[in-house]
MARLUM-293063 format. One record per atom (N, C-alpha, C): x, y, z. Coordinates in Angstrom, 2 decimals, m for minus. Example, Ala and Ser with C-alpha at 12.3 -4.5 7.8 and 13.67 -1.06 7.14 Angstrom:
BEGIN
ATOM        px        py        pz
ATOM     13.19     m5.69      7.80
ATOM     12.30     m4.50      7.80
ATOM     13.20     m3.30      7.80
ATOM     12.85     m2.25      7.08
ATOM     13.67     m1.06      7.14
ATOM     12.90      0.03      7.87
//
This chain:
BEGIN
ATOM        px        py        pz
ATOM    115.38    110.91     97.41
ATOM    115.33    109.59     98.00
ATOM    116.02    109.67     99.36
ATOM    115.36    109.15    100.38
ATOM    115.91    109.18    101.72
ATOM    116.79    107.96    101.96
ATOM    117.60    108.03    103.00
ATOM    118.44    106.89    103.36
ATOM    117.57    105.69    103.69
ATOM    116.46    105.93    104.38
ATOM    115.57    104.84    104.76
ATOM    115.00    104.15    103.52
ATOM    114.57    104.94    102.51
ATOM    114.01    104.33    101.31
ATOM    115.08    103.60    100.51
ATOM    116.33    104.09    100.56
ATOM    117.41    103.39     99.88
ATOM    117.70    102.06    100.57
ATOM    117.66    102.06    101.90
ATOM    117.87    100.80    102.63
ATOM    116.75     99.81    102.33
ATOM    115.51    100.32    102.29
ATOM    114.38     99.44    101.99
ATOM    114.52     98.86    100.59
ATOM    114.96     99.67     99.65
ATOM    115.15     99.19     98.28
ATOM    116.24     98.13     98.23
ATOM    117.29     98.33     99.01
ATOM    118.38     97.35     99.05
ATOM    117.89     96.03     99.64
ATOM    117.04     96.10    100.68
ATOM    116.50     94.87    101.28
ATOM    115.62     94.12    100.30
ATOM    114.88     94.88     99.47
ATOM    114.00     94.24     98.49
ATOM    114.77     93.71     97.29
ATOM    116.00     94.16     97.13
ATOM    116.80     93.68     96.01
ATOM    116.89     94.66     94.86
ATOM    116.10     95.72     94.87
ATOM    116.26     96.71     93.82
ATOM    117.22     97.78     94.33
ATOM    117.99     98.30     93.47
ATOM    118.96     99.32     93.86
ATOM    118.36    100.70     93.81
ATOM    119.16    101.68     94.17
ATOM    118.71    103.08     94.15
ATOM    118.34    103.49     92.74
ATOM    119.06    102.98     91.74
ATOM    118.77    103.32     90.36
ATOM    117.37    102.84     89.97
ATOM    117.02    101.64     90.39
ATOM    115.70    101.11     90.08
ATOM    114.61    101.95     90.74
ATOM    114.90    102.47     91.91
ATOM    113.93    103.32     92.59
ATOM    113.79    104.66     91.89
ATOM    114.91    105.19     91.43
ATOM    114.89    106.50     90.79
ATOM    114.25    106.43     89.40
ATOM    114.43    105.32     88.70
ATOM    113.90    105.16     87.36
ATOM    113.11    103.86     87.27
ATOM    111.90    103.83     87.81
ATOM    111.14    102.59     87.79
ATOM    110.80    102.17     86.36
ATOM    110.79    100.87     86.14
ATOM    110.49    100.34     84.81
ATOM    109.02    100.57     84.47
ATOM    108.16    100.52     85.47
ATOM    106.74    100.73     85.25
ATOM    106.29    101.92     86.08
ATOM    105.26    102.63     85.63
ATOM    104.77    103.75     86.44
ATOM    104.23    103.23     87.78
ATOM    104.35    104.07     88.78
ATOM    103.87    103.71     90.11
ATOM    102.35    103.73     90.10
ATOM    101.75    102.66     90.55
ATOM    100.30    102.57     90.60
ATOM     99.75    103.49     91.67
ATOM     98.56    104.02     91.43
ATOM     97.93    104.90     92.40
ATOM     97.72    104.17     93.72
ATOM     97.45    102.87     93.67
ATOM     97.21    102.12     94.90
ATOM     98.44    102.07     95.79
ATOM     99.64    102.29     95.22
ATOM    100.86    102.29     96.02
ATOM    100.93    103.54     96.88
ATOM    100.23    104.59     96.49
ATOM    100.27    105.85     97.22
ATOM     99.10    105.95     98.19
ATOM     98.01    105.30     97.90
ATOM     96.80    105.36     98.72
ATOM     97.00    104.54     99.99
ATOM     96.38    104.97    101.06
ATOM     96.50    104.27    102.34
ATOM     96.01    102.83    102.20
ATOM     96.64    101.91    102.93
ATOM     96.21    100.52    102.87
ATOM     94.80    100.36    103.41
ATOM     94.17     99.22    103.07
ATOM     92.82     98.97    103.55
ATOM     92.79     98.93    105.07
ATOM     91.70     99.42    105.59
ATOM     91.52     99.45    107.04
ATOM     91.28     98.03    107.56
ATOM     92.08     97.60    108.56
ATOM     91.84     96.26    109.10
ATOM     90.53     96.23    109.89
ATOM     89.90     95.10    109.88
ATOM     88.66     94.94    110.64
ATOM     89.06     94.47    112.04
ATOM     88.85     95.33    113.00
ATOM     89.17     95.01    114.39
ATOM     87.89     94.73    115.15
ATOM     87.94     93.81    116.10
ATOM     86.75     93.58    116.91
ATOM     86.35     94.88    117.61
ATOM     85.06     95.18    117.56
ATOM     84.55     96.42    118.16
ATOM     84.93     96.52    119.64
ATOM     84.83     95.41    120.35
ATOM     85.14     95.41    121.78
ATOM     86.62     95.74    122.01
ATOM     87.50     95.22    121.17
ATOM     88.93     95.47    121.32
ATOM     89.26     96.93    121.05
ATOM     88.66     97.49    120.00
ATOM     88.90     98.89    119.67
ATOM     88.34     99.81    120.76
ATOM     87.17     99.49    121.27
ATOM     86.58    100.29    122.36
ATOM     87.46    100.23    123.60
ATOM     87.99     99.07    123.90
ATOM     88.87     98.90    125.06
ATOM     90.13     99.75    124.89
ATOM     90.74     99.72    123.71
ATOM     91.95    100.51    123.45
ATOM     91.67    102.00    123.59
ATOM     90.54    102.44    123.05
ATOM     90.19    103.87    123.17
ATOM     90.03    104.28    124.63
ATOM     89.37    103.45    125.41
ATOM     89.14    103.77    126.82
ATOM     90.45    103.78    127.60
ATOM     91.33    102.84    127.33
ATOM     92.62    102.81    128.02
ATOM     93.43    104.06    127.68
ATOM     93.45    104.42    126.40
ATOM     94.21    105.60    125.97
ATOM     93.63    106.87    126.62
ATOM     92.32    107.00    126.60
ATOM     91.67    108.17    127.21
ATOM     91.89    108.17    128.72
ATOM     91.82    107.00    129.34
ATOM     92.03    106.89    130.78
ATOM     93.44    107.31    131.19
ATOM     94.40    107.01    130.33
ATOM     95.78    107.42    130.62
ATOM     95.89    108.95    130.64
ATOM     95.12    109.63    129.82
ATOM     95.13    111.09    129.82
ATOM     94.33    111.63    131.01
ATOM     93.23    110.95    131.35
ATOM     92.39    111.41    132.47
ATOM     93.11    111.31    133.80
ATOM     93.93    110.29    133.97
ATOM     94.56    110.10    135.28
ATOM     95.47    111.27    135.63
ATOM     95.91    112.04    134.62
ATOM     96.76    113.20    134.88
ATOM     96.03    114.30    135.63
ATOM     94.70    114.23    135.67
ATOM     93.93    115.19    136.47
ATOM     94.03    114.87    137.96
ATOM     94.35    113.62    138.27
ATOM     94.36    113.17    139.66
ATOM     95.76    112.92    140.21
ATOM     96.67    112.50    139.33
ATOM     98.04    112.19    139.72
ATOM     99.00    112.85    138.74
ATOM    100.15    113.25    139.23
ATOM    101.13    113.94    138.39
ATOM    101.56    113.05    137.22
ATOM    101.62    113.65    136.04
ATOM    101.96    112.91    134.82
ATOM    103.36    112.30    134.87
ATOM    104.27    112.95    135.61
ATOM    105.64    112.42    135.64
ATOM    105.77    111.14    136.47
ATOM    104.69    110.71    137.11
ATOM    104.71    109.44    137.83
ATOM    104.61    108.25    136.88
ATOM    104.13    108.51    135.67
ATOM    103.88    107.43    134.72
ATOM    104.73    107.66    133.47
ATOM    105.38    106.64    133.02
ATOM    106.20    106.76    131.83
ATOM    106.22    105.48    131.02
ATOM    105.29    105.35    130.12
ATOM    105.24    104.19    129.25
ATOM    105.03    104.65    127.81
ATOM    106.04    105.26    127.20
ATOM    105.84    105.76    125.84
ATOM    105.53    104.65    124.84
ATOM    106.10    103.47    125.04
ATOM    105.81    102.38    124.09
ATOM    104.34    102.00    124.14
ATOM    103.77    101.98    125.31
ATOM    102.36    101.62    125.46
ATOM    101.48    102.66    124.79
ATOM    101.81    103.95    124.98
ATOM    101.04    105.01    124.32
ATOM    101.15    104.90    122.80
ATOM    102.33    104.59    122.31
ATOM    102.53    104.44    120.86
ATOM    101.70    103.27    120.34
ATOM    101.78    102.12    121.01
ATOM    101.03    100.95    120.56
ATOM     99.52    101.21    120.58
ATOM     99.02    101.83    121.64
ATOM     97.60    102.15    121.71
ATOM     97.19    103.11    120.60
ATOM     97.98    104.15    120.40
ATOM     97.69    105.15    119.37
ATOM     97.65    104.50    117.98
ATOM     98.63    103.65    117.69
ATOM     98.69    103.01    116.38
ATOM     97.54    102.02    116.20
ATOM     97.16    101.34    117.26
ATOM     96.06    100.37    117.19
ATOM     94.75    101.09    116.90
ATOM     94.51    102.18    117.62
ATOM     93.29    102.96    117.42
ATOM     93.27    103.54    116.01
ATOM     94.40    104.08    115.57
ATOM     94.49    104.66    114.23
ATOM     94.20    103.61    113.16
ATOM     94.71    102.40    113.34
ATOM     94.45    101.33    112.37
ATOM     92.95    101.02    112.32
ATOM     92.32    100.97    113.47
ATOM     90.89    100.69    113.53
ATOM     90.05    101.78    112.89
ATOM     90.57    103.01    112.91
ATOM     89.86    104.14    112.32
ATOM     90.28    104.40    110.88
ATOM     91.24    103.62    110.39
ATOM     91.70    103.81    109.01
ATOM     92.58    105.03    108.81
ATOM     93.22    105.50    109.88
ATOM     94.10    106.67    109.79
ATOM     95.55    106.24    109.67
ATOM     96.32    106.97    108.90
ATOM     97.76    106.76    108.83
ATOM     98.40    107.71    109.84
ATOM     99.42    107.24    110.52
ATOM    100.05    108.05    111.57
ATOM    101.46    108.44    111.15
ATOM    101.69    109.74    110.93
ATOM    103.06    110.17    110.65
ATOM    103.94    109.92    111.87
ATOM    105.21    109.68    111.64
ATOM    106.14    109.39    112.73
ATOM    106.13    110.52    113.76
ATOM    106.07    111.76    113.31
ATOM    106.06    112.89    114.26
ATOM    104.81    112.85    115.15
ATOM    103.67    112.46    114.59
ATOM    102.44    112.36    115.39
ATOM    102.54    111.24    116.42
ATOM    103.17    110.14    116.04
ATOM    103.37    109.04    116.99
ATOM    104.24    109.50    118.15
ATOM    105.23    110.33    117.85
ATOM    106.11    110.86    118.89
ATOM    105.33    111.78    119.83
ATOM    104.48    112.62    119.28
ATOM    103.68    113.52    120.11
ATOM    102.72    112.71    120.98
ATOM    102.11    111.67    120.39
ATOM    101.16    110.84    121.12
ATOM    101.79    110.07    122.27
ATOM    103.13    109.87    122.20
ATOM    103.83    109.14    123.26
ATOM    103.99    109.99    124.51
ATOM    103.80    111.31    124.37
ATOM    103.83    112.21    125.52
ATOM    105.21    112.26    126.20
ATOM    106.26    112.13    125.38
ATOM    107.65    112.23    125.84
ATOM    108.43    113.05    124.82
ATOM    109.66    113.45    125.14
ATOM    110.46    114.17    124.14
ATOM    110.62    113.34    122.86
ATOM    110.71    114.02    121.71
ATOM    110.80    113.31    120.42
ATOM    111.94    112.29    120.35
ATOM    113.09    112.62    120.93
ATOM    114.21    111.67    120.86
ATOM    113.90    110.38    121.60
ATOM    113.20    110.50    122.72
ATOM    112.81    109.32    123.49
ATOM    111.81    108.49    122.70
ATOM    110.81    109.16    122.12
ATOM    109.80    108.45    121.34
ATOM    110.43    107.76    120.14
ATOM    111.37    108.42    119.46
ATOM    112.04    107.81    118.30
ATOM    112.85    106.59    118.72
ATOM    113.49    106.67    119.87
ATOM    114.24    105.51    120.37
ATOM    113.31    104.33    120.59
ATOM    112.15    104.58    121.20
ATOM    111.19    103.50    121.45
ATOM    110.59    102.98    120.16
ATOM    110.37    103.86    119.19
ATOM    109.88    103.40    117.88
ATOM    110.90    102.45    117.23
ATOM    112.18    102.76    117.36
ATOM    113.22    101.87    116.80
ATOM    113.20    100.52    117.50
ATOM    112.98    100.53    118.81
ATOM    112.92     99.27    119.56
ATOM    111.70     98.46    119.12
ATOM    110.55     99.12    119.00
ATOM    109.34     98.42    118.55
ATOM    109.52     97.88    117.13
ATOM    110.21     98.65    116.31
ATOM    110.49     98.21    114.94
ATOM    111.43     97.00    114.93
ATOM    112.44     97.02    115.78
ATOM    113.39     95.90    115.87
ATOM    112.69     94.64    116.36
ATOM    111.64     94.79    117.15
ATOM    110.90     93.63    117.67
ATOM    109.73     93.25    116.76
ATOM    109.69     93.86    115.59
ATOM    108.69     93.55    114.55
ATOM    107.25     93.81    115.00
ATOM    107.06     94.81    115.86
ATOM    105.71     95.19    116.28
ATOM    105.19     96.38    115.48
ATOM    106.09     97.23    115.01
ATOM    105.71     98.35    114.16
ATOM    106.63     98.38    112.95
ATOM    106.15     99.08    111.92
ATOM    106.98     99.28    110.74
ATOM    106.76    100.70    110.24
ATOM    107.77    101.18    109.55
ATOM    107.66    102.51    108.96
ATOM    107.48    102.36    107.47
ATOM    106.76    103.29    106.90
ATOM    106.58    103.29    105.45
ATOM    106.74    104.72    104.95
ATOM    107.37    104.83    103.82
ATOM    107.57    106.15    103.24
ATOM    106.27    106.70    102.70
ATOM    106.15    108.02    102.76
ATOM    105.02    108.69    102.14
ATOM    105.33    108.76    100.65
ATOM    104.49    108.18     99.85
ATOM    104.73    108.16     98.40
ATOM    104.73    109.52     97.76
ATOM    104.16    110.51     98.42
ATOM    104.07    111.85     97.84
ATOM    105.06    112.84     98.42
ATOM    105.56    112.58     99.63
ATOM    106.47    113.53    100.30
ATOM    107.64    112.73    100.87
ATOM    108.80    112.85    100.26
ATOM    109.98    112.10    100.66
ATOM    110.50    112.47    102.04
ATOM    110.02    113.57    102.60
ATOM    110.49    113.98    103.93
ATOM    109.71    113.33    105.05
ATOM    108.59    112.70    104.72
ATOM    107.70    112.19    105.75
ATOM    107.61    110.67    105.68
ATOM    107.53    110.06    106.87
ATOM    107.29    108.62    106.96
ATOM    106.09    108.39    107.88
ATOM    105.46    107.26    107.66
ATOM    104.34    106.85    108.50
ATOM    104.79    105.65    109.31
ATOM    104.13    105.44    110.43
ATOM    104.41    104.29    111.27
ATOM    103.09    103.57    111.51
ATOM    103.14    102.24    111.50
ATOM    101.93    101.45    111.72
ATOM    102.30    100.13    112.39
ATOM    101.31     99.48    112.94
ATOM    101.53     98.17    113.54
ATOM    101.75     97.14    112.44
ATOM    102.61     96.19    112.68
ATOM    102.76     95.06    111.79
ATOM    101.61     94.09    112.05
ATOM    101.50     93.06    111.25
ATOM    100.46     92.05    111.49
ATOM    100.66     91.43    112.87
ATOM    101.92     91.22    113.23
ATOM    102.23     90.66    114.56
ATOM    101.81     91.61    115.67
ATOM    102.11     92.90    115.51
ATOM    101.72     93.91    116.49
ATOM    100.22     94.04    116.61
ATOM     99.54     93.99    115.46
ATOM     98.08     94.09    115.45
ATOM     97.45     92.89    116.17
ATOM     97.96     91.71    115.89
ATOM     97.41     90.49    116.53
ATOM     97.65     90.53    118.03
ATOM     98.84     90.96    118.44
ATOM     99.15     91.02    119.88
ATOM     98.24     92.02    120.59
ATOM     98.04     93.18    119.98
ATOM     97.18     94.20    120.61
ATOM     95.73     93.75    120.66
ATOM     95.24     93.12    119.60
ATOM     93.86     92.63    119.58
ATOM     93.66     91.57    120.65
ATOM     94.59     90.62    120.72
ATOM     94.49     89.57    121.74
ATOM     94.51     90.16    123.14
ATOM     95.39     91.11    123.37
ATOM     95.49     91.74    124.69
ATOM     94.22     92.50    125.04
ATOM     93.69     93.29    124.10
ATOM     92.48     94.07    124.37
ATOM     91.30     93.15    124.68
ATOM     91.15     92.07    123.91
ATOM     90.05     91.14    124.17
ATOM     90.23     90.41    125.50
ATOM     91.48     90.08    125.81
ATOM     91.77     89.42    127.08
ATOM     91.43     90.34    128.24
ATOM     91.84     91.60    128.15
ATOM     91.54     92.56    129.21
ATOM     90.04     92.81    129.31
ATOM     89.37     92.87    128.17
ATOM     87.93     93.08    128.17
ATOM     87.25     91.97    128.96
ATOM     87.65     90.74    128.70
ATOM     87.09     89.59    129.41
ATOM     87.41     89.68    130.90
ATOM     88.67     89.99    131.21
ATOM     89.10     90.09    132.61
ATOM     88.37     91.18    133.35
ATOM     88.21     92.33    132.72
ATOM     87.52     93.44    133.39
ATOM     86.04     93.15    133.54
ATOM     85.48     92.47    132.54
ATOM     84.07     92.09    132.66
ATOM     83.86     91.17    133.85
ATOM     84.79     90.22    134.03
ATOM     84.71     89.31    135.18
ATOM     84.87     90.07    136.49
ATOM     85.81     91.01    136.51
ATOM     86.04     91.79    137.73
ATOM     84.82     92.63    138.08
ATOM     84.21     93.24    137.08
ATOM     83.01     94.04    137.32
ATOM     81.88     93.16    137.83
ATOM     81.72     91.99    137.20
ATOM     80.67     91.06    137.63
ATOM     80.91     90.59    139.06
ATOM     82.17     90.28    139.38
ATOM     82.52     89.85    140.74
ATOM     82.24     90.98    141.73
ATOM     82.58     92.20    141.35
ATOM     82.33     93.35    142.21
ATOM     80.85     93.57    142.46
ATOM     80.06     93.39    141.39
ATOM     78.61     93.55    141.54
ATOM     78.03     92.47    142.44
ATOM     78.53     91.25    142.27
ATOM     78.05     90.14    143.11
ATOM     78.40     90.38    144.57
ATOM     79.61     90.85    144.82
ATOM     80.04     91.12    146.20
ATOM     79.21     92.26    146.79
ATOM     78.96     93.27    145.98
ATOM     78.15     94.40    146.45
ATOM     76.73     93.95    146.75
ATOM     76.17     93.12    145.88
ATOM     74.81     92.61    146.11
ATOM     74.76     91.76    147.37
ATOM     75.80     90.94    147.59
ATOM     75.85     90.11    148.80
ATOM     75.93     90.98    150.05
ATOM     76.74     92.02    149.99
ATOM     76.89     92.91    151.14
ATOM     75.57     93.62    151.44
ATOM     74.88     94.07    150.38
ATOM     73.59     94.73    150.60
ATOM     72.56     93.76    151.16
ATOM     72.56     92.53    150.66
ATOM     71.63     91.52    151.18
ATOM     71.91     91.25    152.65
ATOM     73.20     91.21    153.00
ATOM     73.58     90.97    154.40
ATOM     73.10     92.12    155.28
ATOM     73.25     93.35    154.80
ATOM     72.77     94.51    155.57
ATOM     71.26     94.45    155.74
ATOM     70.55     94.11    154.64
ATOM     69.09     93.97    154.74
ATOM     68.71     92.90    155.74
ATOM     69.43     91.79    155.74
ATOM     69.16     90.68    156.67
ATOM     69.40     91.14    158.10
ATOM     70.50     91.90    158.31
ATOM     70.81     92.38    159.67
ATOM     69.74     93.35    160.15
ATOM     69.23     94.21    159.22
ATOM     68.18     95.14    159.59
ATOM     66.90     94.39    159.98
ATOM     66.59     93.34    159.22
ATOM     65.39     92.54    159.53
ATOM     65.56     91.82    160.87
ATOM     66.75     91.31    161.12
ATOM     67.01     90.59    162.37
ATOM     66.95     91.54    163.57
ATOM     67.33     92.80    163.36
ATOM     67.32     93.77    164.44
ATOM     65.89     94.17    164.79
ATOM     64.98     94.09    163.83
ATOM     63.58     94.50    164.08
ATOM     62.85     93.50    164.84
//
């Protein structure tokens, strides 16, 4: 039993003894990954593109210019939830693209703000998983949909401006003839 699982048991009101000797056998569903949340396709696609774009920009600009490990963690966890994957804490740290101690510090901050939560692996006491809370999931979904709408408007505005500029050039060419 880990310190984290003992603390969780204390918060729930059962003691370490109750955890060590459960009155009822542990149900298989307690060990199986939770059901995959249904995320809007547009929101999940937006998150995937943002995450991939953050990696692509390193081809053009030095990676040390950008440092947002919390954003990388939130994106990674959001995408994983949409794909039905569980994310071990160590994988979340690697996905943050910073040293493990930095990523763990940010995970604790996200946990304190109720955006992520950790859960013990029912089969391996040495491993924990991290996932978005309902609050974190709602915030990320709202943000992704908001950005999708905003970017769609920006693209449409850009296309309209481009079409206007081309029409103006065509008009100038006709006037010159």
